[in-house]
Rosetta silent file (secondary structure, phi, psi, omega in degrees, C-alpha in Angstrom):
SEQUENCE: MNTKPGKKIAPIALIDGREFIKGAFTGIGRVLEGLTHALAQKEIVDEIVLAVFDQDSVPDKLKDHSRIRFKQIPATFLKSEKFLSELSRKDFSVFISPYPKLPLFGCFCKSIHIVHDILYLTHPAYRKRFKVIYDRYRLTKALKAADLSWYDSWWSLRETEGLVGFAGRNPKVRYPGIGERFIPQRNGREQETLEKYSLTSGYILSLGNGLPHKNLGILLQIAEQLTRPLVFAGVPEENQRFWDNQHPQKEAVWIRHVAEADLSALIRNSFCLAQPSTAEGYGYPPLEAMACGVPAVVSSTPVLTETAGDAALTADPRDPASWLAAFSALERKDNYESRIEMGLARVEPLRGGRGWDPYLADITQIIGAN
SCORE:     score description
SCORE:     0.000 S_00000001
   1 L     0.000  153.575  176.882  114.015  113.454   76.402 S_00000001
   2 L   -85.080   84.002 -179.994  115.573  115.343   73.524 S_00000001
   3 L  -126.356  150.873  176.601  112.842  114.773   70.940 S_00000001
   4 L   -86.347  146.384  178.768  111.364  117.049   68.321 S_00000001
   5 L   -53.065  131.507  176.409  107.615  117.783   68.428 S_00000001
   6 L    83.012   -8.317 -179.811  105.657  115.196   66.492 S_00000001
   7 L   -80.622  126.002  179.929  108.661  112.882   66.052 S_00000001
   8 L   -92.624  124.073 -178.587  107.827  109.247   66.866 S_00000001
   9 L  -107.421  129.259  175.187  110.672  107.436   68.586 S_00000001
  10 L   -63.371  137.762 -177.625  110.924  103.625   68.655 S_00000001
  11 L   -63.783  127.688  177.647  110.983  102.535   72.326 S_00000001
  12 E  -130.281  133.050  178.447  114.499  101.948   73.629 S_00000001
  13 E  -103.633  135.064  171.696  115.382  100.945   77.204 S_00000001
  14 E  -105.621  125.465 -175.413  118.560  102.018   78.940 S_00000001
  15 E  -122.542  131.103  175.526  119.573   99.626   81.743 S_00000001
  16 E   -73.730  108.518 -178.584  122.271  100.213   84.392 S_00000001
  17 L  -107.514   25.015 -176.182  124.426   97.076   84.117 S_00000001
  18 L   -68.721  -13.679  179.043  127.203   98.003   86.489 S_00000001
  19 L   -72.307  -17.004  176.984  126.320   95.072   88.744 S_00000001
  20 L   -77.042  107.765 -179.641  127.857   92.741   86.197 S_00000001
  21 E  -130.100  133.708 -176.209  131.415   92.240   87.452 S_00000001
  22 L   -61.248  131.404  177.723  133.676   89.413   86.383 S_00000001
  23 L    88.380    3.011  179.685  134.009   86.746   89.062 S_00000001
  24 E  -138.287  138.748  176.593  130.919   87.866   91.003 S_00000001
  25 L  -140.306   90.692 -171.311  127.284   86.990   90.571 S_00000001
  26 L   -85.617  173.434  173.663  125.122   88.690   93.216 S_00000001
  27 H   -60.617  -39.462  176.477  121.393   88.545   93.902 S_00000001
  28 H   -63.323  -38.611  176.895  121.105   91.946   92.193 S_00000001
  29 H   -61.883  -40.144  176.760  123.030   90.437   89.274 S_00000001
  30 H   -59.903  -45.574  179.071  120.487   87.614   89.061 S_00000001
  31 H   -62.508  -45.114 -179.136  117.637   90.126   88.926 S_00000001
  32 H   -60.584  -45.915  179.331  119.454   92.177   86.320 S_00000001
  33 H   -62.579  -51.757 -175.028  120.162   89.158   84.128 S_00000001
  34 H   -63.282  -43.979  179.434  116.655   87.731   84.356 S_00000001
  35 H   -66.524  -43.084  179.441  114.830   91.014   83.777 S_00000001
  36 H   -63.954  -43.560 -179.499  117.043   92.067   80.878 S_00000001
  37 H   -65.070  -42.308 -178.208  116.692   88.670   79.153 S_00000001
  38 H   -65.446  -40.846  178.928  112.895   88.633   79.648 S_00000001
  39 H   -64.744  -38.046 -179.774  112.560   92.181   78.235 S_00000001
  40 H   -68.005  -23.956 -177.565  114.725   91.249   75.252 S_00000001
  41 H   -77.722  -19.992 -175.856  112.459   88.264   74.498 S_00000001
  42 L  -103.621  171.364  179.549  109.360   90.499   74.074 S_00000001
  43 L  -103.193   33.070  179.245  108.519   93.269   71.622 S_00000001
  44 L   -71.832  -41.147  175.905  107.983   95.889   74.316 S_00000001
  45 L  -126.074  151.161  178.295  111.083   97.797   73.255 S_00000001
  46 L   -76.105  -29.139 -175.273  112.944   97.712   69.957 S_00000001
  47 E  -153.945  149.635  174.196  116.321   97.809   71.652 S_00000001
  48 E  -119.075  126.895  173.040  118.008   97.562   75.019 S_00000001
  49 E  -103.967  115.067 -177.372  121.177   99.489   75.762 S_00000001
  50 E  -102.154  110.753 -178.289  122.995   97.818   78.621 S_00000001
  51 E   -83.705  115.261 -174.433  125.526  100.186   80.231 S_00000001
  52 E  -133.590  160.045  175.629  128.387   98.094   81.637 S_00000001
  53 L   -73.011  -39.494 -174.123  131.949   98.466   82.851 S_00000001
  54 L  -152.179  120.962 -175.564  133.154   95.561   80.755 S_00000001
  55 H   -61.424  -27.578 -178.892  131.238   93.556   78.138 S_00000001
  56 H   -66.650  -19.757 -177.533  133.189   90.383   79.070 S_00000001
  57 H   -85.277   -7.010 -177.660  131.510   90.430   82.494 S_00000001
  58 L   -72.781  137.107  175.277  128.001   90.178   80.987 S_00000001
  59 L   -54.201  143.721 -173.556  126.286   86.779   81.369 S_00000001
  60 H   -56.681  -36.442 -175.295  126.508   84.677   78.223 S_00000001
  61 H   -67.245  -11.721  178.971  122.749   84.545   77.625 S_00000001
  62 H  -101.118  -13.233 -167.849  122.719   88.330   77.113 S_00000001
  63 H   -68.566  -38.850 -171.979  125.798   88.650   74.904 S_00000001
  64 L  -113.820   23.272 -179.208  124.467   87.703   71.500 S_00000001
  65 L   -81.233  137.146 -174.318  120.871   88.788   71.680 S_00000001
  66 L   -65.139  -24.823 -177.720  119.743   90.868   68.689 S_00000001
  67 L   -90.810   -5.359 -174.336  117.874   93.376   70.838 S_00000001
  68 E  -112.887  127.802  168.550  120.717   94.063   73.238 S_00000001
  69 E  -126.436  162.402 -169.770  123.728   96.293   72.598 S_00000001
  70 E  -116.048  144.803  178.475  126.331   97.414   75.064 S_00000001
  71 E  -127.280  118.161  179.352  127.676  100.808   76.068 S_00000001
  72 E   -79.475  132.174 -178.551  130.912  100.842   78.045 S_00000001
  73 L  -115.898  157.955 -177.396  130.925  103.336   80.887 S_00000001
  74 L   -60.420  150.665 -173.258  133.845  104.724   82.909 S_00000001
  75 L   -82.664  -21.502 -179.394  135.063  102.600   85.785 S_00000001
  76 L   -81.400  153.987 -173.231  135.281  105.386   88.378 S_00000001
  77 H   -59.349  -60.945 -174.128  132.252  106.281   90.516 S_00000001
  78 H   -64.008  -39.033  179.830  131.652  109.932   89.672 S_00000001
  79 H   -66.742  -37.086  177.824  132.478  109.518   85.997 S_00000001
  80 H   -68.085  -39.857  178.982  130.121  106.541   85.660 S_00000001
  81 H   -63.682  -44.979  179.389  127.335  108.447   87.412 S_00000001
  82 H   -63.993  -41.639 -178.984  127.848  111.476   85.148 S_00000001
  83 H   -62.981  -42.782  177.529  128.007  109.274   82.060 S_00000001
  84 H   -63.770  -44.015  178.926  124.682  107.585   82.881 S_00000001
  85 H   -58.106  -49.064  179.797  122.993  110.908   83.502 S_00000001
  86 H   -63.592  -38.176  178.520  124.186  112.296   80.164 S_00000001
  87 H   -61.843  -37.300 -177.021  123.258  109.072   78.393 S_00000001
  88 L   -67.704  -11.520  176.238  119.707  109.275   79.730 S_00000001
  89 L   -74.251  -16.986 -178.716  119.349  112.601   77.795 S_00000001
  90 L   -72.601 -175.013 -173.692  119.309  110.574   74.528 S_00000001
  91 L   -81.378   61.977  177.154  116.150  109.195   72.988 S_00000001
  92 L   -99.487  142.650  177.937  115.362  106.519   75.599 S_00000001
  93 L   -81.628  -28.772 -177.040  111.838  105.604   76.583 S_00000001
  94 E  -158.244  144.693  171.587  112.830  104.332   80.027 S_00000001
  95 E  -111.107  132.447  179.848  115.872  103.991   82.290 S_00000001
  96 E  -119.677  124.572  176.961  115.940  100.944   84.579 S_00000001
  97 E  -110.891  127.893  177.670  118.174  100.799   87.607 S_00000001
  98 L   -79.502    3.267  179.934  118.619   97.519   89.483 S_00000001
  99 L  -109.419  164.288  173.311  119.554   99.640   92.546 S_00000001
 100 L   -64.866  -24.143 -176.648  117.535  101.789   94.926 S_00000001
 101 L   -87.640  162.807  166.235  119.455  104.809   93.520 S_00000001
 102 L  -116.628  170.240  179.610  119.178  106.614   90.203 S_00000001
 103 L   -50.880  134.088 -172.468  122.047  108.429   88.464 S_00000001
 104 L   -59.582  -33.442 -176.777  123.529  111.017   90.838 S_00000001
 105 L   -97.356   18.520  175.254  123.374  113.873   88.347 S_00000001
 106 L   105.144  156.032  175.705  119.802  113.263   87.319 S_00000001
 107 L  -123.548  129.817 -167.706  117.826  111.036   84.987 S_00000001
 108 L  -111.730   24.147  170.968  116.306  112.689   81.907 S_00000001
 109 L  -144.561  178.685  174.918  113.776  110.071   80.768 S_00000001
 110 L   -53.783  148.156 -174.966  111.178  107.899   82.463 S_00000001
 111 E  -142.485  147.081  175.216  112.804  105.871   85.216 S_00000001
 112 E  -132.952  137.653  174.202  112.291  102.715   87.245 S_00000001
 113 E  -132.561  164.116 -175.581  114.416  101.583   90.167 S_00000001
 114 E  -120.773  122.369  175.785  114.437   98.499   92.429 S_00000001
 115 E   -98.512  100.761  179.181  114.535   98.590   96.209 S_00000001
 116 L   -76.403  -42.318  178.019  115.752   95.113   97.204 S_00000001
 117 L  -169.641  169.564  174.761  116.159   96.047  100.850 S_00000001
 118 L  -128.076   26.863 -178.666  117.314   98.929  103.061 S_00000001
 119 H   -62.830  -25.569  175.086  119.145   96.852  105.640 S_00000001
 120 H   -65.979  -11.005  176.087  122.293   98.881  104.832 S_00000001
 121 H  -109.354  -19.889 -171.136  120.451  101.773  106.477 S_00000001
 122 H  -117.259  -22.246 -175.488  118.571  100.008  109.264 S_00000001
 123 L   -72.908  140.006 -178.806  120.565   96.937  110.384 S_00000001
 124 L   -55.477  -30.984 -176.949  122.550   97.470  113.634 S_00000001
 125 L   -73.948  -14.745 -173.710  125.723   96.161  111.950 S_00000001
 126 L  -125.513  -18.043 -168.058  125.664   98.881  109.234 S_00000001
 127 L   -73.082   -5.112  175.669  123.658  101.892  110.342 S_00000001
 128 L   -98.995    7.886  178.135  126.673  103.582  111.957 S_00000001
 129 L   -63.150  152.904  179.415  128.595  103.596  108.688 S_00000001
 130 L   -61.387  -33.510 -172.522  129.988  106.907  107.455 S_00000001
 131 L   -84.850    0.410 -173.718  127.948  106.601  104.196 S_00000001
 132 H   -56.872  -46.968  179.665  124.531  106.109  105.833 S_00000001
 133 H   -60.325  -44.171  178.889  123.503  109.765  105.436 S_00000001
 134 H   -64.546  -47.253  179.660  124.610  109.805  101.815 S_00000001
 135 H   -62.327  -36.363  177.556  122.900  106.462  101.000 S_00000001
 136 H   -68.222  -37.703  177.125  119.674  107.646  102.605 S_00000001
 137 H   -60.186  -46.128 -178.447  119.844  110.817  100.520 S_00000001
 138 H   -64.073  -42.140  178.837  120.261  108.763   97.314 S_00000001
 139 H   -62.551  -49.616 -178.221  117.344  106.523   98.229 S_00000001
 140 H   -62.458  -41.132  178.699  115.031  109.420   99.118 S_00000001
 141 H   -63.131  -41.593 -179.116  115.976  111.327   95.957 S_00000001
 142 H   -67.920  -41.134  179.129  115.268  108.267   93.780 S_00000001
 143 H   -62.096  -33.845  178.831  111.898  107.598   95.436 S_00000001
 144 H   -76.645  -28.037 -173.279  110.828  111.141   94.671 S_00000001
 145 H   -96.014  -31.722 -171.211  112.052  111.087   91.078 S_00000001
 146 L   -68.674  144.664  175.765  111.299  107.576   89.784 S_00000001
 147 L   -77.254  -20.346  178.462  108.150  106.919   87.768 S_00000001
 148 E  -153.339  132.925  175.870  108.023  103.464   89.331 S_00000001
 149 E  -115.665  114.131  175.661  109.612  101.894   92.404 S_00000001
 150 E   -90.634  137.281  173.822  109.787   98.110   92.443 S_00000001
 151 E  -117.228  141.478  179.042  110.156   96.334   95.793 S_00000001
 152 L   -74.211  -17.284 -176.819  111.233   92.687   96.194 S_00000001
 153 L  -159.139  158.238  174.069  108.870   92.219   99.126 S_00000001
 154 H   -65.567  -29.879  178.173  106.132   93.902  101.145 S_00000001
 155 H   -60.424  -47.535  179.568  108.576   93.812  104.018 S_00000001
 156 H   -63.383  -37.843  178.489  111.045   96.032  102.171 S_00000001
 157 H   -64.785  -44.335  178.638  108.273   98.426  101.153 S_00000001
 158 H   -65.391  -38.773  177.555  107.064   98.788  104.760 S_00000001
 159 H   -62.038  -41.174  178.449  110.611   99.187  106.038 S_00000001
 160 H   -65.414  -45.198  176.640  111.181  101.978  103.515 S_00000001
 161 H   -58.167  -40.090 -178.536  107.949  103.739  104.498 S_00000001
 162 H   -69.636  -30.554 -177.260  108.991  103.506  108.141 S_00000001
 163 H   -82.249  -47.673 -173.110  112.442  104.959  107.466 S_00000001
 164 H  -112.151   -4.983  173.476  111.735  107.824  105.053 S_00000001
 165 L    95.342   -9.056  176.556  107.993  108.268  105.384 S_00000001
 166 L  -159.015  166.857 -172.706  106.926  107.124  101.902 S_00000001
 167 L  -117.334   15.177  178.482  107.593  104.348   99.411 S_00000001
 168 L   112.252  169.130 -179.327  107.793  106.343   96.171 S_00000001
 169 L   -70.628  -29.137 -175.254  105.413  107.977   93.659 S_00000001
 170 L  -150.838   75.059 -176.838  104.331  104.607   92.256 S_00000001
 171 E   -84.926  143.109  176.295  105.454  101.661   94.417 S_00000001
 172 E  -144.023  139.910  175.553  104.816   98.063   93.460 S_00000001
 173 E   -93.105  125.538  178.726  105.891   94.754   95.028 S_00000001
 174 L  -134.832  122.840  177.974  107.257   92.322   92.437 S_00000001
 175 L   -85.004  121.353 -175.475  108.884   89.010   93.356 S_00000001
 176 L   -60.246  149.536  178.469  111.902   88.379   91.067 S_00000001
 177 L   -73.817  163.328 -179.887  111.823   85.391   88.735 S_00000001
 178 E  -107.239  135.343 -174.903  113.982   82.300   89.123 S_00000001
 179 L   -63.228  152.137 -174.969  116.556   81.391   86.493 S_00000001
 180 L   -67.491  -19.153 -178.326  115.891   78.481   84.152 S_00000001
 181 L   -76.204  -13.384 -178.520  118.985   76.596   85.306 S_00000001
 182 L   -89.083   87.294 -177.604  117.441   75.972   88.739 S_00000001
 183 L  -134.607  157.164 -179.695  115.633   72.711   88.072 S_00000001
 184 L   -68.525  -26.507 -176.113  115.504   69.304   89.839 S_00000001
 185 L   -66.115  129.945  178.060  116.932   67.447   86.829 S_00000001
 186 L   -83.608  156.033  175.148  120.608   66.654   87.140 S_00000001
 187 L  -109.176  178.655 -173.867  123.077   67.018   84.298 S_00000001
 188 L   -78.331   -0.952 -176.737  125.986   64.826   83.305 S_00000001
 189 L  -112.137   16.345 -175.388  128.611   67.041   84.980 S_00000001
 190 H   -64.530  -44.459  179.500  127.327   67.013   88.576 S_00000001
 191 H   -64.211  -38.111  177.598  130.082   64.722   89.885 S_00000001
 192 H   -62.816  -38.984  178.751  132.702   66.791   88.081 S_00000001
 193 H   -64.839  -44.207  178.688  131.286   69.930   89.759 S_00000001
 194 H   -59.927  -43.471 -179.308  131.447   68.287   93.196 S_00000001
 195 H   -64.782  -35.865  178.956  135.048   67.259   92.633 S_00000001
 196 H   -57.132  -37.861 -178.056  135.902   70.802   91.508 S_00000001
 197 L  -105.335   13.468  177.770  134.920   72.097   94.956 S_00000001
 198 L    54.763   49.716 -177.600  136.125   68.997   96.856 S_00000001
 199 L  -121.176  156.105  170.549  132.623   68.094   98.022 S_00000001
 200 L  -121.924  136.926 -174.238  130.590   64.968   98.527 S_00000001
 201 L   -56.852  152.617  177.182  126.792   65.235   98.186 S_00000001
 202 L   105.866   12.923 -179.499  124.603   65.514  101.285 S_00000001
 203 E   -86.270  162.019  171.737  125.984   68.699  102.920 S_00000001
 204 E   -93.036  120.395 -170.943  124.053   71.556  104.484 S_00000001
 205 E  -109.053  133.564  173.335  124.597   74.526  102.162 S_00000001
 206 E  -124.975  127.431 -178.756  124.473   78.240  102.962 S_00000001
 207 E  -109.174  142.307  176.462  124.913   80.771  100.097 S_00000001
 208 L   144.257  173.620 -173.630  125.862   84.418  100.410 S_00000001
 209 L   -78.190   -8.488  178.493  128.611   86.899  101.051 S_00000001
 210 L    74.943   16.283  175.120  128.893   86.147  104.781 S_00000001
 211 L   -64.564  164.810 -174.587  128.370   89.703  105.961 S_00000001
 212 H   -51.393  -37.004 -177.749  127.195   90.079  109.600 S_00000001
 213 H   -69.721  -13.118  178.065  123.452   90.025  108.739 S_00000001
 214 H   -74.495  -15.837  168.693  123.907   86.575  107.169 S_00000001
 215 L    57.519   41.493 -177.029  124.252   85.281  110.763 S_00000001
 216 L   -68.765  -20.074  179.149  126.454   82.339  109.927 S_00000001
 217 H   -58.298  -31.646 -178.306  127.517   82.050  113.588 S_00000001
 218 H   -63.652  -31.359  176.587  124.201   80.418  114.494 S_00000001
 219 H   -80.212  -39.963  179.657  125.170   77.485  112.261 S_00000001
 220 H   -62.935  -30.660 -179.256  128.800   77.387  113.388 S_00000001
 221 L   -65.200  -26.610 -177.948  127.623   77.054  116.997 S_00000001
 222 L  -107.519    7.938 -174.350  125.979   73.696  116.176 S_00000001
 223 H   -54.658  -42.966 -176.455  128.597   72.455  113.687 S_00000001
 224 H   -71.866  -17.669 -179.445  129.925   69.760  116.039 S_00000001
 225 H   -93.177  -10.343 -178.143  126.407   68.433  116.704 S_00000001
 226 L   -81.805  148.186  175.425  125.490   68.046  113.043 S_00000001
 227 L   -91.855   -6.003 -179.243  125.846   64.727  111.242 S_00000001
 228 L  -121.771  148.551  179.326  126.366   66.538  107.938 S_00000001
 229 L   -71.949  148.663  171.949  129.088   68.984  106.938 S_00000001
 230 E   -92.638  132.983  177.475  128.414   72.688  106.666 S_00000001
 231 E  -122.782  120.561  176.504  129.308   74.382  103.420 S_00000001
 232 E  -106.776  113.747 -173.971  129.415   78.169  103.155 S_00000001
 233 E  -114.086  136.248  177.895  129.667   79.260   99.506 S_00000001
 234 L    93.244   15.858 -175.851  130.304   82.731   98.148 S_00000001
 235 L   -98.798  115.696  177.912  132.069   84.077  101.263 S_00000001
 236 L   -62.809  159.699 -174.246  135.078   86.305  100.591 S_00000001
 237 H   -56.875  -42.510 -176.484  138.238   85.670  102.640 S_00000001
 238 H   -65.599  -33.656  178.266  137.800   88.725  104.879 S_00000001
 239 H   -75.852  -32.870  174.511  134.273   87.706  105.853 S_00000001
 240 H   -62.779  -41.258  178.191  135.400   84.153  106.550 S_00000001
 241 H   -60.929  -36.845  177.884  138.038   85.550  108.891 S_00000001
 242 H   -58.831  -46.266 -178.721  135.312   87.478  110.717 S_00000001
 243 H   -74.472  -33.107  176.614  133.378   84.276  111.448 S_00000001
 244 H   -63.159  -38.140  176.808  136.534   82.295  112.221 S_00000001
 245 H   -68.375  -34.798  178.592  137.427   84.864  114.869 S_00000001
 246 H   -73.775  -32.912 -175.987  133.953   84.704  116.319 S_00000001
 247 L  -137.514   72.871 -177.597  133.871   80.909  116.327 S_00000001
 248 L   -64.479  144.798  174.844  137.434   79.542  116.305 S_00000001
 249 L    66.282   20.858  175.130  138.052   75.862  115.555 S_00000001
 250 L   -94.602  127.075 -174.354  134.532   75.250  114.270 S_00000001
 251 L   -79.127  131.129  175.915  134.626   72.925  111.264 S_00000001
 252 L  -162.278  159.048  174.125  133.063   74.069  108.018 S_00000001
 253 E   -99.626  125.655 -178.152  133.875   74.120  104.307 S_00000001
 254 E  -111.033  127.914  177.045  134.405   77.642  102.974 S_00000001
 255 E  -121.274  116.507 -175.452  134.134   78.378   99.241 S_00000001
 256 L   -65.940  -44.768 -174.860  135.040   81.910   98.240 S_00000001
 257 L  -141.812  135.312  173.307  133.456   81.906   94.819 S_00000001
 258 L  -113.209  125.733  177.792  131.097   79.626   92.939 S_00000001
 259 L   -60.638  141.775 -179.632  130.998   79.909   89.163 S_00000001
 260 H   -51.006  -42.065 -177.257  127.577   80.859   87.866 S_00000001
 261 H   -68.940  -17.414 -177.003  127.396   77.668   85.783 S_00000001
 262 H   -96.209  -13.055 -167.837  128.069   75.522   88.895 S_00000001
 263 H   -63.114  -43.836 -178.688  125.579   77.024   91.287 S_00000001
 264 H   -63.572  -40.510  178.413  122.528   74.909   90.495 S_00000001
 265 H   -63.627  -37.839  179.515  124.544   71.675   90.668 S_00000001
 266 H   -64.545  -39.289  177.446  125.968   72.743   94.037 S_00000001
 267 H   -68.230  -46.459 -177.944  122.425   73.249   95.314 S_00000001
 268 H   -59.159  -31.059 -177.217  121.043   70.023   93.888 S_00000001
 269 L   -91.438    6.324  175.816  123.714   67.961   95.625 S_00000001
 270 E   -88.648  158.159  173.887  123.043   69.475   99.045 S_00000001
 271 E   -71.268  -46.573  177.772  120.881   67.907  101.697 S_00000001
 272 E  -158.581  165.982  176.951  119.206   71.252  102.333 S_00000001
 273 E  -106.319  132.933  177.405  119.727   75.001  101.988 S_00000001
 274 E  -116.498  130.189  177.124  120.062   77.044  105.157 S_00000001
 275 E  -129.470   92.974 -174.498  119.513   80.793  105.306 S_00000001
 276 L   -91.063   19.435 -173.206  119.930   82.011  108.898 S_00000001
 277 L   -55.768  147.142  172.909  119.944   85.753  108.043 S_00000001
 278 L   -87.241  -15.744  179.698  118.700   88.285  110.590 S_00000001
 279 L  -159.095  144.954  176.522  117.609   90.526  107.695 S_00000001
 280 L  -153.257  172.786  171.561  117.096   90.282  103.916 S_00000001
 281 L  -106.309  -23.600 -178.162  115.130   92.054  101.211 S_00000001
 282 L  -148.027  -70.687 -176.362  113.999   88.941   99.379 S_00000001
 283 L   102.543   72.079  177.741  115.998   85.737   99.803 S_00000001
 284 H   -66.096  -47.891 -171.365  116.929   84.201   96.478 S_00000001
 285 H   -54.332  -45.386  178.412  118.802   81.102   97.733 S_00000001
 286 H   -58.830  -39.135 -178.867  115.844   79.354   99.469 S_00000001
 287 H   -71.508  -37.780  175.874  113.675   79.799   96.371 S_00000001
 288 H   -64.611  -37.277  175.998  116.443   78.609   94.071 S_00000001
 289 H   -62.783  -47.553  178.719  116.877   75.570   96.308 S_00000001
 290 H   -58.595  -38.410 -179.562  113.173   74.799   96.161 S_00000001
 291 H   -66.285  -26.205  178.137  113.275   75.109   92.380 S_00000001
 292 L   -87.703    0.396 -179.062  116.068   72.527   92.373 S_00000001
 293 L    80.116   31.780 -178.878  114.010   70.110   94.481 S_00000001
 294 L  -123.167  127.609  178.009  115.959   70.792   97.694 S_00000001
 295 L   -62.159  157.037  179.257  114.297   71.752  101.025 S_00000001
 296 E  -128.126  143.615  171.572  115.134   75.036  102.672 S_00000001
 297 E  -117.171  122.577 -174.569  115.443   76.069  106.316 S_00000001
 298 E  -127.640  159.379  173.603  115.150   79.816  106.820 S_00000001
 299 E   -63.493  147.750  179.843  115.101   82.295  109.683 S_00000001
 300 L   -82.441   48.132  176.446  111.697   83.111  111.085 S_00000001
 301 L   -94.204  151.126 -174.028  112.113   86.746  109.976 S_00000001
 302 H   -55.065  -39.723 -175.531  109.146   88.484  108.310 S_00000001
 303 H   -72.046  -36.406 -179.471  110.710   88.779  104.878 S_00000001
 304 H   -76.142  -31.570  174.450  111.833   85.163  104.577 S_00000001
 305 H   -72.196  -27.139  175.665  108.523   83.843  105.806 S_00000001
 306 H   -68.680  -49.294 -171.370  106.829   86.140  103.253 S_00000001
 307 H   -82.839  -36.111 -179.382  108.851   84.997  100.276 S_00000001
 308 H   -87.238  -20.441  179.530  109.436   81.313  101.170 S_00000001
 309 H    62.249 -158.145 -177.898  105.980   80.852  102.698 S_00000001
 310 H   -84.453    6.421  177.092  105.173   77.660  104.557 S_00000001
 311 H   -73.433  -24.873  179.027  107.187   75.634  102.023 S_00000001
 312 L   -99.687  150.396  168.680  110.353   76.190  104.026 S_00000001
 313 E   -75.377  148.031  178.486  111.060   75.094  107.557 S_00000001
 314 E  -117.508  154.548  178.616  111.740   78.044  109.872 S_00000001
 315 E  -145.604  150.877 -178.432  114.120   78.442  112.792 S_00000001
 316 L   -71.170  122.758 -179.677  114.810   81.223  115.286 S_00000001
 317 L   -64.975   -9.126  178.982  117.834   83.276  114.115 S_00000001
 318 L  -107.018   -3.036 -173.031  118.844   83.698  117.771 S_00000001
 319 L  -122.877  104.168 -179.094  118.427   80.067  118.880 S_00000001
 320 H   -57.314  -36.333 -175.591  120.983   77.426  117.740 S_00000001
 321 H   -62.317  -34.750 -178.403  118.816   74.596  119.127 S_00000001
 322 H   -69.591  -29.078  175.388  115.940   75.464  116.771 S_00000001
 323 H   -71.053  -42.962  177.122  118.255   75.074  113.774 S_00000001
 324 H   -61.269  -39.209  178.778  119.424   71.699  115.013 S_00000001
 325 H   -66.385  -38.764 -178.183  115.808   70.635  115.454 S_00000001
 326 H   -68.336  -42.362  176.473  114.868   71.751  111.913 S_00000001
 327 H   -61.354  -41.734 -179.908  117.783   69.818  110.349 S_00000001
 328 H   -64.831  -38.942  179.613  116.835   66.773  112.389 S_00000001
 329 H   -62.182  -33.159  179.885  113.224   67.019  111.252 S_00000001
 330 H   -73.043  -15.800  178.892  114.351   66.878  107.628 S_00000001
 331 L   -70.802  -16.410  174.441  116.087   63.540  108.255 S_00000001
 332 L   -77.467  123.806 -173.608  112.624   61.952  108.335 S_00000001
 333 H   -56.547  -44.279 -178.153  111.978   60.763  104.768 S_00000001
 334 H   -64.008  -41.120  177.624  108.281   61.649  104.732 S_00000001
 335 H   -65.140  -43.357 -178.567  108.964   65.175  105.980 S_00000001
 336 H   -61.338  -47.834 -178.359  111.824   65.648  103.526 S_00000001
 337 H   -68.274  -32.754  176.206  109.760   64.582  100.525 S_00000001
 338 H   -65.125  -41.511  179.710  106.812   66.696  101.632 S_00000001
 339 H   -66.410  -34.524  176.171  109.023   69.800  101.798 S_00000001
 340 H   -60.584  -49.005 -178.474  110.336   69.095   98.321 S_00000001
 341 H   -63.648  -42.405  178.921  106.781   68.992   96.891 S_00000001
 342 H   -63.297  -38.607  178.747  105.765   72.120   98.766 S_00000001
 343 H   -66.898  -42.140 -179.895  108.845   73.958   97.541 S_00000001
 344 H   -62.916  -41.582  178.744  108.345   73.027   93.904 S_00000001
 345 H   -66.127  -36.319 -179.209  104.744   74.249   94.084 S_00000001
 346 H   -61.052  -44.142 -171.506  105.828   77.477   95.766 S_00000001
 347 H   -91.122   -6.850 -176.953  108.267   78.510   93.068 S_00000001
 348 H   -51.851  -45.452 -179.933  106.307   77.371   89.994 S_00000001
 349 H   -66.366  -16.731 -177.048  104.813   80.845   89.252 S_00000001
 350 H   -96.993   -1.816 -173.997  108.314   82.377   89.402 S_00000001
 351 E   -72.674  143.196  172.378  110.065   80.072   86.954 S_00000001
 352 H    51.224 -139.001 -175.758  111.546   81.407   83.706 S_00000001
 353 H   -66.115  -29.464 -178.656  109.704   84.112   81.838 S_00000001
 354 H   -56.235  -38.344 -177.243  106.519   83.817   83.964 S_00000001
 355 H   -65.309  -21.595 -177.125  108.308   85.300   86.906 S_00000001
 356 H  -101.640   -3.225 -177.509  109.126   88.467   84.975 S_00000001
 357 H   -56.902  -44.885  177.935  105.706   89.003   83.353 S_00000001
 358 H   -60.485  -35.590  177.806  104.499   91.479   86.034 S_00000001
 359 H   -64.840  -43.002 -177.251  107.665   93.515   85.543 S_00000001
 360 H   -67.190  -36.283  175.337  107.184   93.591   81.795 S_00000001
 361 H   -61.666  -40.174  177.738  103.573   94.724   82.194 S_00000001
 362 H   -64.518  -42.109 -179.579  104.808   97.602   84.376 S_00000001
 363 H   -63.598  -42.576  178.512  107.441   98.589   81.791 S_00000001
 364 H   -57.268  -43.805 -179.272  104.793   98.545   79.051 S_00000001
 365 H   -65.181  -43.396 -179.719  102.608  100.854   81.115 S_00000001
 366 H   -65.345  -41.330  179.323  105.444  103.275   81.839 S_00000001
 367 H   -66.168  -40.115  179.903  106.519  103.437   78.177 S_00000001
 368 H   -64.397  -18.723  179.409  102.900  103.928   77.113 S_00000001
 369 L   -86.080   -2.803 -179.453  102.702  106.980   79.370 S_00000001
 370 L   -66.173    0.000    0.000  105.457  108.735   77.402 S_00000001
């Protein structure tokens, strides 16, 4: 940092907020919102500078907080990377990146980054991409430079070690907190929300962008055998076309975008949440469903069984019949109610500010080491 000897600087955090994009609210965006809000509620730092493309894209709960101010950064890739690097030369105590990468042209203060997953480097559907070599370079460079590397799961940490040979100078597994809006209690606008998306309660809901690793085809294969409609929410048109081509004439409801304010109501009115992914780094939707008092059925992959635990029913991501059996099992009232109770207990430590306390303790330690 550019500080004079003996000069005491009030702690200020610089956070990369480029994930906030109008009309999109990703899993990384959820982490960014929750962590930033939790940090702003405590007296760990005097101020947070959130570097964003557009202040209008920032979630409402962050806009008027006295400890948060915004810095607009250029919209183009190289200019934004250069801008963040130069900004980190100022008197910041710590730079926090919600991505595995750090600024391309260097970070000049203490730094923390988050490795949600590395499936973009390891999954068969993506590892032949042109950018794989570049993305691996960015990941490796950040692991060597960061003062702290957060992982969403032990699975992601081990996958990273297996790919690049190490997990960073100071790796820690931290399970992201769950937003306060994900609660079992309904609000007075639930029916209005259902009508907005032309839905009737009792559907099987799958949330996510619909990329190949989301494995939506396993559900489409059994669509005609289900007694409940399938709803896929958050899937862009091009990804819907991919699955339509793979499974033509299979009935399902496709919703391209769900407004952030509507998400919890959409979950609460579902029969269950299904996450058939072949790979993930964490798996927010099943935990958010549990927090809303809705059972989850997840793939029997290591990361989803780690994060959802035995509170979720599991099914083989390669076997359509196992998904049909899991949904059928939930039709039994005693089983359904038992899964609700198990789910609520599972997510209780992650609710609200409690879920972010381990992150805040880490930030305090990093700042104290300045």
